N, C-alpha and C positions, 0 to 999 in steps of 0.2 A: 246222175244218169247222163249219158251222152245224147247230145242233141243232133238230130238229122235235119240237115239244111235243105230247104225246098229247091236250092239251086243245083243239087245233084252231086255234091261231093261225098255224102254219106257220113258214116260214123267217124271217118278220119278227120273231119272238119274241126278246126281249132275253136275253142271256147274263149272268146275275148270278153273281159268284164271291164265295164266303165263305171267309175265312182267319182262323185263330186260333191263338195259342200260349198256353201255361199261365203261363209266367213270362217276365221280361224277359231272362233268360239264354238263352232258346231263340230260334231263328230260323225263318223260313218258307221256308228254301231248299229243303227237301224238297217242301213243298207247291207252290212255284213250279215245280219241275221236273216234277211230275206234271201239273199244269195246262197247262204249256207243251206236253208231249208229247201232251196231249189235242187240241191244235189249236183251241182255242176262239176264235171270231171276235168281235171288238169286245167284249171282256169289260168289264163294270162291276164293279169290285172293291170289296168291303167287308171291310176288315181290322180285326179287333178289337184293342183295346189289350191289353197283357199284364196289365193289372189285373184284370179280371174273373176270378173263380175257376171252375174247371171244375165245381164243385158248384152254381154258380148256374144257375138254370133258363135254358135257351136263349132262351125267349121274353122273358126279362128282360134280356138282354144288349143294350147300346146299338146296336151295329152290326147285329145281326141284326134288331132292331126297325126299324132304318132301312131295311134290305133289304126287309122286309115292307111298309113304307109306300111304297117306291119301285116295287115290282113291280106288274105288271098281269096279268090273266089270260092264260095261254098262255106266260109267261116261264119260263125254265129256271134252276134254282138249282144251280150246280156246286160241288162240295165235293171235295177231294182224298181225304179218308177221312171216314167217318161219325163216328169218335170225335173229330174235330176240331170237330164241332158239338155232338154229344150222346153220352153214354156210359151213362146210367142206362136201366133198362128202362121206367120209366114216362114218362121225358122223351121218349124217342124216339117213342112212340106219340102223345103230345101234338103234337110237331112235325109228324108225318106228317098228322095230322088238320087242322092249321092250314094246311098246304100244299095239302091237298086241298080245303079250303073256299075258298082264294083262287085255285084252279085253277092252282097252280104245280107244275112238274114237278121233283123232286129227281133229280140225276145224280151218283152216286158213282163216282169214277174209280180208286180203289185200295182194296185190302182186301177182306174177305169180303163186304161189302155191294155191291160193284161188279157182282156177277153176279146181283143180285136186282132185279126190276121192282117198285119201291116205289110205283108208281102203279096196281097191279093191284087192282081193286075189284069187288065182286059187282055184277052188273048190276041186280038188284032192290033190295038193301038199301043199296048204295053204301058198305058197309063193306069194310075190308081183308080180302083173301081169308085164309081160315083158315090155309092153308099158309104164305102169305107172312108173316102175323102170327106164326105159330110160329117161323119161321126168324129173324125180326127179333128177337123176344124171347129166343131162345136165344143168338144172337150178342151182343145187348146185355148179357145176363147174364154171358157169357164176358168181355166187355170190362171190365164192372164188377168181376168177380172178379180180373182181371189187375191192375187199378188198386189194389185193396185189398191184394193180395199184395205189390205193390211197396212200399206204404205200410209194411205190417208189417215187411217185410225191412229197410227203411231204419231204422226205430225200433230193431230188434233190433241192427243194426250199431252205431248210435249208443250204445246201452246197453252193449254189449260194450266199445266204446272208452272210454267213461267208467269202466268197471270197471278197466281197465288203466291208468288215470291220464291218458289223453288228453283234451284239452279241444277243443271246437269253436271255430270262427271262423277268422280268417286266421292263417296260419302266420307266425311272427316272421321278419323280414327278415334278421336275423343268425342264421346257423346255429348250432346248439347246440355244434358242435365248435369254433367260433370265438368263442364268448362269453367264454371264459376269457382268450383273447388280447387281446380288446377291452378287457376290464376291467383287465388288467395294463397295457396301453398307456396307458389313461386315468389310472391311478394314477401312472404315470411322467411324466405332464405333457403328453401328447398332447391336442390339442384335439378337440372333437366334430366339427368341420368336417373336420379332417384325417383322422380315423378313418372318417368317411362317404366321403371320396374314396378312401381306401385299399381299403375293402371294397365299394365301388360300391353303397351303400345310402343311404337318406335319413338325415337328422339325427335325425329322430324315432325311427327304429330303433336308433340308437346311444344315445339317451337312455333308451329302453326297456331296453336291456342293462345300463346303468349306473345304473338309477333309484335304487338304495339308496346309491350313492356321490355323488349329486348335492348333498345339503345340506352335506356337508364339503368337497367338492373341486370345486364348480361355479366355473368361471372367470368372472370378471366383467370387463367392458371398463373399463379405466382411463380416468378423466376423461371419461366419457361424459355430455354435457350432457342435461338433460331436455328433452323436446320442447317447443317453444314454441307456444302457442295464439294465434290471432289476436285482437287487441283492437281495439275500435271506439272512436275518439276523434274529437271535433269540433274542426276547426281554423278559426280566424278567417279570413274571406275575404281580408283584406289580407295576412296571413302566407302564405296559399296562393298568392296572386298573386306575392308576392316569390319564393317557392320555385320556382314554374314558371320564373321568369327566371334561376335559379341553376343551376350545373352540379351535377348529382347523379348518383348510381350508378343503375344499371338498376333495382335493387329499389325504391328510393325514387321514382324516376320512375314506375314501373309502379303503385305505391300511390297516387300523386297521380292518375294518369290514371284509375284505377278508382274514385276518390272520388265520392261522391254530393253534389250541391249541394243545401243546405237553405236556402230563403229566410227571412230574419228581418228583417221590416220593409223598409228601403231597402238593407240589406246582405245578407250570406249568410255561411254556414259550410259548410266542406267536411267531409264525414264520411268519414273514411279508416279502412279496415279492413286491419290489418297485424299482423305479430308485434311484440312489444315492442322488439326490436333496431331495426327499421326506424323506429319512432316516436322512439326516442332519437336516432337519426342525423338525422331531420328536425328535431327540437328543437334539436340542436346546430347544424345549418345555419341555422336561423331565429335563433339566438342570436348568430351572427356578423354579423347585419344590425343596423345602428344604427337603421333606420327601424322594423323589426319590434319591436326592444326598447323603443323609445320608444312605439310604439303600445300594447304590452302594459302599460307602466307608466302611461301617461296616459289609459287607458281610463276614461271617466266612469262613476260609479256609476249604477246603474239608478233610484235614488230619492234626491231631495235630502234634505239633513239636516233635523231638525226645526227648528233655528234659522233655516234659510233660509225654510222655509215660513211661520214666524211673522213674519218680517220682511216677506215678500212680502205677507201678508194685512194687516199694519198699514199698509203704504205705500200700499195702494189704498183706504183708507177715504174716505168722502165728506167734503166741505168742512165745516169746523167752524161755518160760519154757519147751518147747519140743524141742527135737533134730530133726534136718532136714536132709533128705538124698536127695541129688541133683541127678536127673536122666535126661536122654534125654526123648524127647517126646515119644519115641517108648516104654519106660518103664513105662508109666503112667498106673496104675491099671485100671481095668474095672470100668466104671462109671465116670471116670475123663478123658474125652476126651480133646484133645488139643484146640478144638474150644470152648468148655465150659470154659476152664480156661482163654482163651483169652477174652471171653466176660465178665467174672467176674473181671478180672484185667483191663479191658478198653484199651487193646492193640489191634491194627488192623494189622494183618498179619505182625508180625516182621519176619525178615529174619531167626534169630536163637532164638528159645524160649527155656528157661530152665524151667522145670516143677518141682514144690516143692511137696514133699510128706511127711506127718507126719510120723515119726518113733515112734515105741512104747516106752514109758519111761522105762528105766532100773529099775529093782526090787531092786538094791542095793542102 
C-alpha cells in the first residue's frame, strides 16, 4: 500500500527502503519478510554492505548518505526495525533531526518504535515532542544496554573457554578421536591422499594431523621432473622456412605458429617462445636438413677481416702518375667527406683513416 507522508507530498511520495546487517555472516531475510508484509509499493532499496560497523554514525554510512541525497521532501523512509539504522541514544536524535530537516517521514515496521509517531513536533518550536523524545531515548538506551550485555557475555564465554584449554578459530577437520588412527595409518605407509579419501576430509587436514611426522616420513614422488620454464630464442628465417615445410609434432608446430617475426635488413628471424624440450626437438629437425646445416656453417661474418680492409684500401689508390698529398680527415676538401671515402674504399668505420687528395701536377 502507498504511504501518505505527513509533510504533504501525498500518494506520489517515493518509498525509500533502508536495510543493513552488522557482519557478512548475517542475512537480510528477516528484514525482507517484515518489509514484504508491509506491502510497500515501488520501493527504492538502499542496502548497506556488511563492512560498516554498528558503532559508525548512521549519517556517515555510505548507503544512508546516498539515500539522503536521493530523497526529496515528502518521501517516506521505511526501516524494518530502528536498531537496523541506529542504536545509540545520541545518534537516534541526530537522525530524526536530519530527516525532519529534509522533510522525510521515517516509518518503522517492527519493534517497539513501530508504535511511535516519530514525526510528532511541537507546532511552535518545531522540536520533537517531549513525550516522544522521552520514549525514544528510553528505548534507545534499552537497545544500547542490550548490545553491551551481549558483548560482555560473549567475552566472558571466550575467557572461560580459554581457561579450560579451548582455542578459538575453525575446528580441525579430523576429529580428535580419529587423529591417533590417522597418525598410525600414516606411519604404516598410507599416503596423505588415501587418508583424505578414507576420512572424507581435505589433504590439508591430514597434513595438520601428522604435521610433526612429515619431516621424517614425507613421501616424495619418484623421478618427478622439475617444471620447465619457457625460453625465448631467435631462429634464422631460412631455418624457420625449412621447418614449416617439414613434418613436426603438434607442440613444435604450435611453437612455430606463435613465433614473432623480427625484420633484420632484407631477411628476418623468428622469435620462438617454448620450453627447452621443444627447442631441442626443433634443433634436431633442423640438423637433419642439409640446406639448413650448410646455411648455418656458411653464414658470412658481420665484419670483414682487417687484412681484407687493408687490401681493399690499397687497391683503390689513385694512379701513380700524380703526386699524392696525405692529410688527416679534417683536411678533406669540400665534396670529399670521410663517409663517402669509406664507402668507395669498402672500409667500415676504421679507427684511424688516412684520406688521399690528388695534388696538381707540376708544370716543370
